[in-house]
C-alpha positions as MATLAB code, in Angstrom:
seq = 'MTFRRKLHTLLVLLVATSCGLVVFLSLRKANRLAFELVQEKVLTLVISAAPRISGDTVALLKSPSDDGNAVYEEVAAPLREILAANRQGALPIRFLYIMRPLEGGGWEYVVDAETDAASRSKLGDRVEFSEGDEIPVLGVAHVDSRYAMDSFGTWLSAFAPIHNHQGEPVAMLAADISAKRIQTLLRRLLTGELLAMGFSLAVAVALAAWLSNRVSRPLIALQEFVRGIARGNFSKRLDLNRRDEFGELAQAINQMAQGLEERESLKGALVHYIRSQSAEPSLAEGVASEETSRRVTVLVAELVGFRQLSTRIGAERVFALLSEFFSTMIDIVLRNRGSLEQSNDERVIAVFGAMHDDPHQQRMAIQAALAMQEALAKLVKAWKIETSQPISLAVGIHTAIAQVGVGNRGEALYFESVREIVSTAEKVGTAGQSHRNPLTISEAAAADVRHTFPMTELALEPNSTDREQPMKMFRVEMPLSVG';
ca = [
     -10.117   21.666    2.331;
     -11.393   23.240   -0.878;
     -10.127   22.255   -4.329;
      -8.533   25.687   -4.764;
      -6.672   25.345   -1.457;
      -5.559   21.830   -2.343;
      -4.312   22.962   -5.758;
      -2.489   25.950   -4.247;
      -0.851   23.773   -1.601;
       0.114   21.142   -4.160;
       1.759   23.690   -6.461;
       3.699   25.261   -3.584;
       4.832   21.839   -2.355;
       5.871   20.913   -5.880;
       7.997   24.041   -6.241;
       9.433   23.641   -2.732;
      10.315   20.019   -3.383;
      11.900   20.882   -6.725;
      13.913   23.741   -5.242;
      14.992   21.617   -2.286;
      16.084   18.827   -4.598;
      18.024   21.259   -6.792;
      19.727   22.788   -3.739;
      20.586   19.363   -2.357;
      22.010   18.078   -5.630;
      23.913   21.286   -6.378;
      25.430   21.422   -2.897;
      26.338   17.779   -3.062;
      27.998   18.270   -6.418;
      29.725   21.459   -5.256;
      31.000   19.734   -2.137;
      32.329   16.825   -4.161;
      33.941   19.120   -6.723;
      35.574   21.246   -3.998;
      36.893   18.123   -2.289;
      38.396   16.861   -5.543;
      40.050   20.245   -6.165;
      41.553   20.194   -2.673;
      42.817   16.659   -3.209;
      44.339   17.610   -6.541;
      46.090   20.690   -5.182;
      47.601   19.163   -2.074;
      48.717   16.000   -3.865;
      50.256   17.989   -6.734;
      52.097   20.145   -4.226;
      53.790   17.327   -2.349;
      54.627   15.340   -5.488;
      56.280   18.369   -7.114;
      58.090   19.446   -3.905;
      59.411   16.057   -2.742;
      62.248   15.812   -5.349;
      63.692   19.077   -4.014;
      64.365   17.432   -0.654;
      67.527   15.331   -0.223;
      66.813   12.055    1.463;
      70.450   11.694    2.485;
      70.287   15.021    4.334;
      67.027   14.049    6.054;
      68.675   10.839    7.196;
      71.275   12.883    9.117;
      68.558   14.186   11.439;
      68.378   11.309   13.883;
      67.490   12.587   17.361;
      65.557   15.471   18.972;
      68.860   17.148   19.709;
      69.278   17.775   15.974;
      66.157   19.952   15.948;
      67.103   23.439   14.747;
      70.755   22.691   13.854;
      72.350   23.620   10.543;
      71.295   20.392    8.807;
      67.714   20.918   10.004;
      67.681   24.476    8.664;
      69.130   23.284    5.355;
      66.176   20.933    4.903;
      63.603   23.369    6.296;
      64.592   26.301    4.046;
      63.053   25.026    0.768;
      59.992   23.788    2.671;
      59.396   27.270    4.083;
      59.651   28.785    0.613;
      57.065   26.344   -0.737;
      54.752   26.902    2.257;
      54.993   30.695    1.947;
      54.117   30.495   -1.766;
      50.992   28.373   -1.099;
      49.565   30.103    1.954;
      47.563   32.541   -0.176;
      44.560   31.999   -2.420;
      41.256   30.158   -2.025;
      42.924   26.902   -0.946;
      45.907   27.767    1.267;
      48.300   25.119    2.620;
      48.481   25.271    6.414;
      51.283   22.783    7.276;
      54.162   21.354    5.275;
      56.428   18.842    7.014;
      58.567   15.718    6.712;
      57.877   12.561    8.695;
      59.249    9.060    8.798;
      58.209    5.686   10.224;
      59.538    4.387   13.521;
      60.935    0.886   13.945;
      58.464    0.092   16.718;
      55.517    1.388   14.694;
      54.021    4.812   14.252;
      55.483    7.915   12.655;
      57.527   10.854   13.900;
      57.992   14.407   12.707;
      61.416   15.207   11.249;
      61.256   18.725    9.809;
      58.329   21.179   10.061;
      58.232   24.276    7.828;
      56.056   26.150   10.361;
      57.829   29.198   11.786;
      55.468   29.725   14.713;
      57.065   27.931   17.667;
      53.706   27.278   19.334;
      52.337   25.482   16.245;
      55.560   23.837   15.008;
      56.072   20.100   15.561;
      59.554   19.270   16.786;
      61.896   16.536   15.652;
      60.863   13.283   17.308;
      57.229   14.280   18.063;
      54.735   11.543   17.263;
      52.345   12.057   14.369;
      48.635   11.745   15.234;
      46.278    9.758   13.002;
      42.557    9.633   13.769;
      41.881    6.658   11.479;
      43.984    3.715   10.435;
      43.477    4.309    6.719;
      45.093    7.760    7.080;
      48.515    6.229    7.821;
      50.630    6.499    4.670;
      52.721    3.739    3.173;
      56.419    4.576    2.904;
      57.364    5.140   -0.723;
      53.759    5.526   -2.017;
      52.262    8.898   -2.935;
      48.848    9.220   -1.329;
      46.055   11.684   -0.581;
      43.312   11.139    2.016;
      39.912   10.090    0.698;
      38.110   12.147    3.365;
      38.770   14.871    5.858;
      40.587   13.896    9.068;
      40.404   15.427   12.518;
      43.140   15.830   15.097;
      44.001   18.201   17.940;
      44.810   20.990   15.431;
      41.521   20.868   13.505;
      40.013   19.259   10.413;
      42.418   18.550    7.566;
      42.997   16.889    4.254;
      46.507   15.503    3.929;
      48.658   14.315    1.023;
      51.988   12.420    1.120;
      54.881   11.943   -1.326;
      58.064    9.858   -0.790;
      61.488   11.392   -0.277;
      64.332    9.227   -1.706;
      68.061    9.034   -0.961;
      70.774    8.919   -3.593;
      70.172    5.178   -4.018;
      66.481    5.781   -4.808;
      65.252    4.292   -1.570;
      62.388    6.042    0.291;
      63.559    7.297    3.648;
      60.740    9.689    4.595;
      57.464   11.215    3.405;
      56.746   14.834    2.581;
      53.268   15.738    3.888;
      51.038   18.751    3.387;
      47.874   19.606    5.333;
      45.142   21.865    3.998;
      42.487   23.078    6.419;
      38.850   22.201    5.719;
      37.682   25.366    7.461;
      38.155   27.505    4.374;
      36.281   25.031    2.198;
      33.445   24.722    4.712;
      33.146   28.536    4.860;
      32.845   28.722    1.077;
      30.248   25.944    1.047;
      28.224   27.680    3.775;
      28.213   30.852    1.703;
      27.052   28.849   -1.282;
      24.308   27.255    0.828;
      23.188   30.649    2.114;
      22.979   32.008   -1.414;
      21.021   29.032   -2.666;
      18.652   29.174    0.313;
      17.999   32.844   -0.395;
      17.320   32.016   -4.033;
      15.072   29.174   -2.929;
      13.149   31.499   -0.602;
      12.664   34.008   -3.416;
      11.516   31.214   -5.738;
       9.036   29.992   -3.128;
       7.635   33.498   -2.666;
       7.117   33.815   -6.411;
       5.676   30.280   -6.508;
       3.173   31.078   -3.748;
       1.936   34.119   -5.676;
       1.782   32.277   -9.001;
       0.120   29.245   -7.384;
      -2.537   31.482   -5.821;
      -3.218   33.115   -9.184;
      -3.260   29.804  -11.056;
      -5.418   27.962   -8.503;
      -7.906   30.837   -8.500;
      -8.008   30.836  -12.300;
      -8.491   27.066  -12.484;
     -11.071   26.873   -9.697;
     -13.173   29.832  -10.913;
     -15.099   27.794  -13.528;
     -15.412   24.943  -11.040;
     -17.030   27.276   -8.505;
     -19.401   28.535  -11.212;
     -20.332   24.941  -12.054;
     -20.862   24.179   -8.368;
     -23.209   27.129   -7.869;
     -25.121   26.279  -11.034;
     -25.614   22.651   -9.969;
     -26.820   23.848   -6.554;
     -29.376   25.982   -8.361;
     -30.568   22.921  -10.255;
     -30.862   21.053   -6.953;
     -33.118   23.871   -5.712;
     -35.365   23.403   -8.760;
     -34.074   26.251  -10.929;
     -34.069   24.468  -14.308;
     -34.550   27.530  -16.547;
     -31.138   29.096  -15.928;
     -28.197   28.275  -18.221;
     -24.473   28.384  -17.495;
     -22.482   30.775  -19.685;
     -18.972   29.312  -19.663;
     -17.198   29.827  -22.978;
     -14.155   27.585  -22.674;
     -12.630   25.096  -25.081;
     -11.537   22.595  -22.466;
     -12.985   19.977  -20.125;
     -14.775   22.653  -18.085;
     -16.480   23.935  -21.215;
     -17.590   20.440  -22.182;
     -18.872   19.841  -18.646;
     -20.793   23.138  -18.682;
     -22.393   22.185  -22.005;
     -23.391   18.777  -20.626;
     -24.872   20.352  -17.478;
     -26.821   22.842  -19.586;
     -28.231   19.953  -21.598;
     -29.156   18.190  -18.368;
     -30.887   21.332  -17.056;
     -32.793   21.662  -20.314;
     -33.887   18.038  -20.074;
     -34.991   18.500  -16.471;
     -36.941   21.629  -17.423;
     -38.674   19.772  -20.256;
     -39.370   16.857  -17.931;
     -41.032   19.108  -15.371;
     -43.101   20.744  -18.114;
     -44.134   17.318  -19.360;
     -45.113   16.144  -15.895;
     -47.110   19.308  -15.325;
     -48.962   18.805  -18.587;
     -49.645   15.108  -18.077;
     -50.327   14.974  -14.364;
     -52.286   18.189  -14.046;
     -55.414   16.428  -15.074;
     -58.398   18.450  -13.943;
     -61.743   16.754  -14.089;
     -64.346   18.496  -16.148;
     -66.731   18.618  -13.191;
     -64.370   20.172  -10.666;
     -65.468   22.174   -7.713;
     -63.685   25.371   -8.715;
     -65.643   26.117  -11.908;
     -68.930   25.526  -10.129;
     -68.017   27.815   -7.307;
     -66.552   30.403   -9.636;
     -69.807   30.644  -11.575;
     -71.760   31.072   -8.366;
     -73.510   27.735   -8.691;
     -74.991   26.685   -5.380;
     -73.365   23.603   -3.904;
     -73.441   21.710   -0.652;
     -70.721   19.669    0.992;
     -70.886   15.965    1.698;
     -68.410   13.264    2.763;
     -67.324   10.384    0.571;
     -64.865    7.565    0.872;
     -62.034    7.736   -1.703;
     -58.903    5.687   -2.341;
     -55.590    7.410   -3.210;
     -52.731    5.701   -5.076;
     -49.235    7.189   -4.989;
     -46.729    5.506   -7.340;
     -43.105    6.712   -7.146;
     -40.590    5.847   -9.865;
     -37.442    4.700   -8.024;
     -33.961    4.713   -9.568;
     -34.815    6.850  -12.590;
     -32.793    9.917  -11.587;
     -29.547    8.068  -12.230;
     -30.344    8.173  -15.951;
     -30.018   11.964  -15.993;
     -26.222   11.628  -15.866;
     -26.000    8.514  -18.065;
     -28.093    9.395  -21.137;
     -28.937   12.610  -22.920;
     -31.686   14.997  -21.929;
     -33.707   14.198  -25.066;
     -33.698   10.494  -24.230;
     -34.758   11.184  -20.625;
     -37.613   13.353  -21.923;
     -38.788   10.621  -24.310;
     -38.651    7.893  -21.626;
     -40.600    9.987  -19.125;
     -43.170   10.832  -21.769;
     -43.682    7.159  -22.505;
     -43.804    6.288  -18.797;
     -46.375    8.931  -17.815;
     -48.604    8.310  -20.814;
     -48.631    4.590  -20.020;
     -49.368    5.113  -16.325;
     -52.120    7.658  -17.026;
     -53.802    5.287  -19.448;
     -53.786    2.520  -16.818;
     -55.300    4.826  -14.176;
     -58.079    5.980  -16.489;
     -58.881    2.435  -17.601;
     -59.406    1.493  -13.949;
     -61.867    4.337  -13.321;
     -59.343    6.588  -11.567;
     -58.527   10.284  -11.967;
     -55.181   12.054  -11.752;
     -54.138   14.817   -9.364;
     -51.078   17.111   -9.313;
     -47.668   15.446   -8.721;
     -44.033   16.266   -8.086;
     -40.844   14.359   -8.885;
     -41.261   10.956  -10.571;
     -44.665   10.227   -9.042;
     -48.173    9.468  -10.222;
     -51.016   10.354   -7.821;
     -54.448    8.955   -8.647;
     -57.796    9.088   -6.845;
     -60.449    6.349   -7.112;
     -64.105    6.872   -6.154;
     -63.932   10.655   -6.486;
     -66.609   11.255   -9.141;
     -69.217    8.923   -7.698;
     -69.543    6.470   -4.860;
     -67.645    3.374   -6.070;
     -67.815    0.310   -3.785;
     -65.009   -1.342   -5.798;
     -62.555    1.547   -5.577;
     -59.949   -0.400   -3.507;
     -59.971   -3.286   -5.963;
     -59.673   -0.910   -8.932;
     -56.766    0.916   -7.248;
     -54.901   -2.357   -6.566;
     -55.579   -3.592  -10.096;
     -54.226   -0.320  -11.459;
     -51.091   -0.639   -9.264;
     -50.454   -4.208  -10.451;
     -50.933   -3.181  -14.059;
     -48.529   -0.269  -13.555;
     -45.898   -2.638  -12.133;
     -46.276   -4.982  -15.105;
     -46.199   -2.099  -17.600;
     -43.036   -0.615  -16.044;
     -41.274   -3.982  -16.270;
     -42.072   -4.094  -19.996;
     -40.919   -0.495  -20.488;
     -37.574   -1.063  -18.739;
     -37.002   -4.181  -20.809;
     -37.805   -2.277  -24.011;
     -35.586    0.683  -23.046;
     -32.486   -1.584  -22.842;
     -30.595    0.697  -20.463;
     -27.885   -0.539  -18.128;
     -28.289    0.968  -14.658;
     -26.341    0.712  -11.419;
     -29.577    0.090   -9.506;
     -32.865   -1.379  -10.780;
     -35.669    0.941  -11.857;
     -38.844    0.073   -9.957;
     -42.197    1.447   -8.864;
     -43.017    1.851   -5.156;
     -46.776    2.092   -4.703;
     -48.708    3.101   -1.584;
     -52.529    3.004   -1.343;
     -54.771    4.451    1.383;
     -58.530    4.842    1.783;
     -60.204    7.620    3.803;
     -63.053   10.144    3.822;
     -62.844   13.251    1.606;
     -65.162   16.206    1.138;
     -67.276   16.397   -2.030;
     -69.298   19.363   -3.239;
     -72.705   18.550   -4.717;
     -74.392   21.119   -6.976;
     -76.791   21.392   -9.892;
     -73.970   20.519  -12.280;
     -72.973   17.329  -10.555;
     -70.397   16.329   -7.941;
     -66.847   17.639   -7.527;
     -64.071   16.654   -5.140;
     -62.471   19.368   -3.013;
     -58.721   18.940   -3.655;
     -57.716   20.403   -0.295;
     -59.510   17.554    1.494;
     -57.411   14.949   -0.377;
     -54.002   16.248    0.730;
     -53.981   14.400    4.033;
     -55.012   11.168    2.302;
     -52.225   11.643   -0.271;
     -49.708   12.241    2.545;
     -50.788    9.020    4.273;
     -50.533    7.069    1.006;
     -47.005    8.434    0.538;
     -46.044    7.244    4.041;
     -47.495    3.797    3.267;
     -45.444    3.604    0.053;
     -42.293    4.782    1.825;
     -42.722    2.210    4.597;
     -43.255   -0.522    2.024;
     -40.200    0.611    0.049;
     -38.054    0.270    3.196;
     -39.264   -3.374    3.311;
     -38.633   -3.753   -0.452;
     -42.335   -4.070   -1.172;
     -43.441   -2.929   -4.611;
     -47.073   -2.559   -3.474;
     -48.152   -1.666    0.070;
     -51.659   -0.748    1.235;
     -53.057    0.581    4.474;
     -55.486   -1.293    6.706;
     -58.332    0.926    5.511;
     -57.554    0.151    1.868;
     -57.313   -3.578    2.608;
     -60.588   -3.794    4.503;
     -62.813   -4.924    1.601;
     -60.239   -6.779   -0.544;
     -58.422   -9.095    1.861;
     -60.081  -12.119    0.276;
     -59.600  -10.839   -3.285;
     -55.846  -10.324   -3.191;
     -53.352  -12.400   -1.190;
     -51.596  -10.101    1.244;
     -49.401  -10.208    4.336;
     -49.338   -7.763    7.209;
     -46.043   -5.911    7.651;
     -44.228   -6.219   10.947;
     -43.645   -2.549   11.797;
     -41.613   -1.454   14.798;
     -43.414    1.096   17.028;
     -42.044    4.623   17.030;
     -40.786    5.588   20.484;
     -41.759    9.241   19.879;
     -45.292    8.384   18.757;
     -47.728    7.561   21.563;
     -50.340    6.210   19.137;
     -50.258    2.701   17.762;
     -48.639    2.490   14.304;
     -50.987    2.122   11.352;
     -51.297   -1.420   10.044;
     -49.993   -1.989    6.529;
     -50.212   -4.931    4.155;
     -48.085   -6.195    1.334;
     -49.888   -7.530   -1.752;
     -48.111  -10.836   -2.271;
     -49.040  -11.976   -5.750;
     -49.859   -9.872   -8.807;
     -53.047  -10.817  -10.595;
     -53.390  -10.547  -14.337;
     -55.515   -7.639  -15.397;
     -57.291   -7.132  -18.681;
];
């Protein structure tokens, strides 16, 4: 998943989570507030209505046969007036009735203000309670702490005592308010908030897409620019005028690209060492020449671990260190009767025995490699740079036959004939590097110097895809001091 997609998804999830949390908290608070309002209304109703009921009159209603008589209607009349007055509005009262405890336990209905015969509870009917904590205590005003369910529906009930002329509680006035109305109002509130949440999410998706695209645009530009650097395009610069972290990063990358460009220019100037008696000038001037074969030794030295410094120190410092490194290595090669060829990356490629037949070319190449190792160790120590991996020099040396042109102006090496020898020397160095060898030479290079330098043959595993026997390679065990 791309950074832009991740950022877009994160912003949408953040808004969705925030909206969901707001909806949850608001609904929870609304539900609690509505419940408290219902409790307050139903409890206030029964407490204010109970004194209007005569406990002595209620006590006269003793058996089911008294249901509907004159005494019953006398008690029911004020209850019906109160019920009719509170059946309208947002929180209507559904049932208003009187009940009393039985001697054997439980409660019975005494008077019910309901006028519908199918819904009215008769004198002597048992009162249903779904939970034990819903049963009131005679003489104590009480409202349920949660909704209760019975055969008539879901209710919230409140109770207030009815007293006789002696002040003794003889019954309880009860009122039931249906939860259906409250639940309908809460569902409407939920629907409205969900619609608002959906609209907010739609806006958030659009804004998140715009914001993620705006934030990721400079990142994409940086990514493409760095890819260009990886392809070797060091001359291009990133134009990103921003006063934030992206702007600072673009400036740092531009500095790195400038340093890499200067480094490549330096390497081209130092390594492109063309011998004064090259073949090309002779041939260009039409000087007659003939071709002969000569044994030469090629040294390829690769600087390992240096690229990490490009992101740790400034471009100017990298340029100065490379300048010092190449000038030191070139001086060592020339002092050991070698010549330089073209190179790429952090490599030095030298040829020994190119200008004239040198029987000591292998020894001079190994001496140069040892001196280069010793010089690099001194340079790294002098640079005083902390690195995550050590900076080292992996050297490969190979000896083979190259083509030399001989004319009236002297001898010149044909560069095309050296490429295969250079490639083999690179493979020798790479194989030695995989075995952590700082200096590895081929069998051909070791032929005349096995008794001069202590060396050990590498144990190489045969390649299953290569039918030929692998080339023998040797590790130079002990560096010798060179003057």
